[in-house]
N, C-alpha and C positions, 0 to 999 in steps of 0.2 A: 394864253399858252393852253389850254385842252389836257383830254386826256384823263388817264385812272386817277381819283383824290382817294387815298386811304382815308377811313377814317373810327378812327375807335369812339363804344360808347359814351354817351354824351357831347361825344366832340362838335360844334358848330361849325355846318355847311355855311350859315346866313341868317344873315339877323334882322328881323321888321326893322322895316324902315331903314336898310341901306341898299344902298347904291346895286340897279338888276346892268351886270352885263352876261351870264351870260344861261342856261339853261345843265341841268341836270338830267342822265339817265339814272336808276339804280342796276347797278350788278351784282351786287351784293346785301344782303341783309334788309335792315330797314328802317325809314327816315321818319323822324316824328315831326309834322308839321303842328309850330306853337303858335300860340298867340297870347301876347302877356294880359293879363287884365289883377290890376293892380301894380302889386306888390310880386308878384305870384304871376304864374302862364298856367294856359289848360293847352291837353293835343287837342289838334281838330280833328286831326286825321293820322294814319300810320300806314304808308306807302311801300308796296313790297316790290323785291325783283321784276324788270321791266316798265317797271310804273315810272313816270317823269315827273318832273317837280323846277317851277320858274318859267316856265315858258312863259307863260299870260306877259310877263314885260320883255317878252321879241316885241312884237307891234309899238305898245305904248311909252315903253321907257321908266316908267311908270315908281317909284323906288319899292322896293319889295313889303307886302301885302301881310308877313308871315313870318315868322321865324323859319328854321329845319334846323334838327339835328338828329345825331347820329340816335337813334332806339336798340344800335347792337354797334359789335365793332359791322361795320359796312365797308363797300368798293361804290362809288360810285364813278360817270362819265361825266365829263367836264363839257359841256359845248356849247365855246365861245361866240355872241352875237357877231358880232362883226365877218367873223369863216360864215357864220352862217347868213348871214345879209348881203355878202356876196352870192350865194348858191340863190337865196329867196328871189332875187330880181332876172333870174332869167325864168320865171313860169313866165304862167299863160297870166292873160291879166283876171281870168270870172276865177280862178285856181285861190290867185292872193285873197282876190273878195272873199269867197267864199273859208281860205280859211280866217280871215280877220274877224267879219262877221263870227262864227265857232268863237274863235279868242275872245269879242266882245260879250257873247254872250257866256262864256265858263267866268270872267270877271264879273257884272252881275251876278251869276250867280252865288259865287266869295262875298258878293259882301252884303248878299242876301244872310250865310251862315252866321254875320261878323253878327250884325243885327241881333242877329235869333240871338249871340251870347250878350250883346252889348245890353238889352233890352230884358235880361231874364233878370226876374224878380223878386223869386227867393235864391238870394242865396250865399244862402248858412246852408244849404242842399243843395244838389248833386242833382237830382230828380224831382220837380215840380209837380206837381202831379199832370199837366196834360203834357209834358213829354214821360214820364208813366207812359200815358198808352198810346203815343207815339211810336217812339220803341217797341215797345208788345204788338204794335198792331206791322211792325216791317217785320218782328219775327213769325210774328202770324200769317201775314201775306205768301211770306216767300216760304214755310214751309209748305199751303195749296199753292204753288205755284211751281217749284223746282222739286220738290220735297222728295226722296227714293224712300221707303218703306227697310226698316236693317230689324229681323230679330219683331218682337212679338207688338209692341210700343212704339217704337224708336223711330223720329222720323229724320232722314239725315239731307242734311241741306246747308250749299255753297255759301265759304264765308266771300269770296269774291261778289257774289252776289246778291247775299246779303250787305254792301259797303258799299255796296252802289246804287241801290235804293234808299241808305242809309242818308248817303253825302246829292247825289244827284234829285233822286223823287222829294225825300221829305227833307231834303238838308238839316238834317240834324246829324251830331259832335260824334266818331267813329267810339270817342272813346267809350261815351257817356255809354254806348251799344254794350259794345265793350263788356262796361263791369255792372250794367245792367243784365248779360249773361253768365258771369259768372255770381251774383246777388243769384237768380235761378236756377244755377247748379249747386249753391250748399242747400237750395231750398227743394232740392229734388225735383225739378222740375224739366230741368238739362244736364248737357257734360260736353263741356267743350277741351279739344287735345286739341295741344300745341305740334304742329305736325316736323318747323324749323322751317327753318325761310321766308318764316309770316305767310306759313299757311298753317290752316285750323280746320280739324273734322266739328264739325255743330252739328250735334245731334241736340231734335227739340222729341223726351224721354215723354213731356203731358201735350199735347199740338191743340186738344181741346179743353186745358182748364185753361191754359195762356189765350186761349185764342175769346171763350168766353169771360176771361176775366175780362178781355179787355173794352168788349161790349160791356159789361156791368160797371164797370168804374168808371169808361165816359160821359153812358145811362148817369148814373152818382154823380158824378160834378157838372150835368147840363141838370141838376132838377134842383126846385128850387130853394136854397137851406132849409126852411123851417119844415120841409117835406124830406128833412132823408133823412133815415136810420145811421145814425152814426158808430157805430165803438171806438168809447176808449178801449186805449192798451192797455190798461188794466183793466179791461175784462175779459181778455185773450185767456188769458189763465181756465177762468170758466168755462168759456165755451170750445175751449179743449174739453174741461173735462167732462160737463154734460156729452159733448160726442162720444166720450170715453165711453162714457157708460150707458147714455143711448146705444153703445155700439152690443150690447150688451143684451139689449132690450129684444126683442120682435114684435116691431111694428102693428097697432089695430091697422086694421080693411082703409080706414083715410091718410096710415101713412105716418100716428102719426106713437110714440112712445111714450112711455109713464118711467121718471129715470126715481128713485129714494134719495130725497134729498138727506136725508140725515144716513144713511148710508154711505154717502159721495163724502161726509165731509169727513166721515171718522175712518172711512178711509183710503182717501185723495192721498196724505206725504207719505203711505204704503204705493200707494200704486201710481201715484203723478213727482213724488218728492215739493211737493208743496201741498198745506193747506189751505182749502176751498170751503171754503167760512155757508152754513148756510141760507145766509142770509147776501154772499157776493151774488144768485141768480137773479136780485132784484131789479138794478140797473136794464138790466134783459126784461125783464117784467113791465115794466113798463112802458118798453119800445117796442110792443108788442112782439118781443120773435119767440117766448116761451110762455105760458100758460100760466094766472096767479098758484099758487105754493096750496097744495090743500091737505089736512092735518085729517091722520087716522089715526090706530087706535096704537097705544103704546107710545106715544107725541111720538108717531113717523109721520114728517112732512117729504109729498111728493110735489112732481110739479110732470108737467104733460107742452112737448113741445113733434112739429115733423121735422122728423132726424132731418134726413133729404134737405131742408135748404140750411141747420144750424153745419153741415153738410160743405153747403157750397161757397157758402162763403166764412167759414173762418180763413179758407187758402189764401185767399183775396187778402181776408184783414192785417194776413198776416204776408202778406207782400208787401204790403202799403204801407206798414210801422218797419219793415225788414229792409225799403225805402228809405223813409222820414229819417232812418238815421247814421247815411251818407254821407259824410259833409260834401262843401259844395265843393273844393278845395282836394278834391280822395281822388 
């Protein structure tokens, strides 16, 4: 029949595997493109007003390769294939061939996204390591390409371009892009503002950090495991403490600071809310991130390290372990 269809939040527009008999244009709201995964589903993308869905089956009549449902109250315009076929017959042959070729390329891209999801090796975690570098690289790249400075440090990037790079260039799920930006917002590196109707204002608050993190983590992942310097999550507390107390000291000519570990142990509960025992830095000594402990008069124990190095890697490991805690079905 065609015409405008009203959808309430959660209403199914079509299911994966359904016969294809129409395409749709979103008039209002947002439509989530979903893919079955076990007994649950994942959201591959969210489409906004003006975007089209279900169009690929126009040429090959294949069943729906994914499902679609209303992410919010929405309106879509239904365009039945039967009526469109009559119009398509009037197209010049060269135009028919071009449109069919574009459709074939889109179908292949969609299949690659499907393969990306089905071959995911870490089903219990939403962000396997290389997904982290991929998504952060997208954010960083769009920042370089189209970021507009706002204020002292904020860089505003266009959300539609971000989504297009995610889907079309890097073939990554946009729900994971949205989720990683939520995490970066919680860590103070980004700001995401929902403007309604699928529009968002995306601000990168520390573009250099996200860019440098991508390079650092990519290098880490491709380093032979026996040569990696890996921090355990439990070691982050002592790393934070060393940075906290290190900032209170004046670096020497080599950029090194000396921290009184005895004083750190005595004051850490008051300053940081937890006791950092004098022996807790030992693993960092073994990993050569800080120097051996030195004993002085009155039983005072100190250590020395390059403050800038610890300040650099601390947020990187905070990102890694924050993302590791997000379940695959988040």
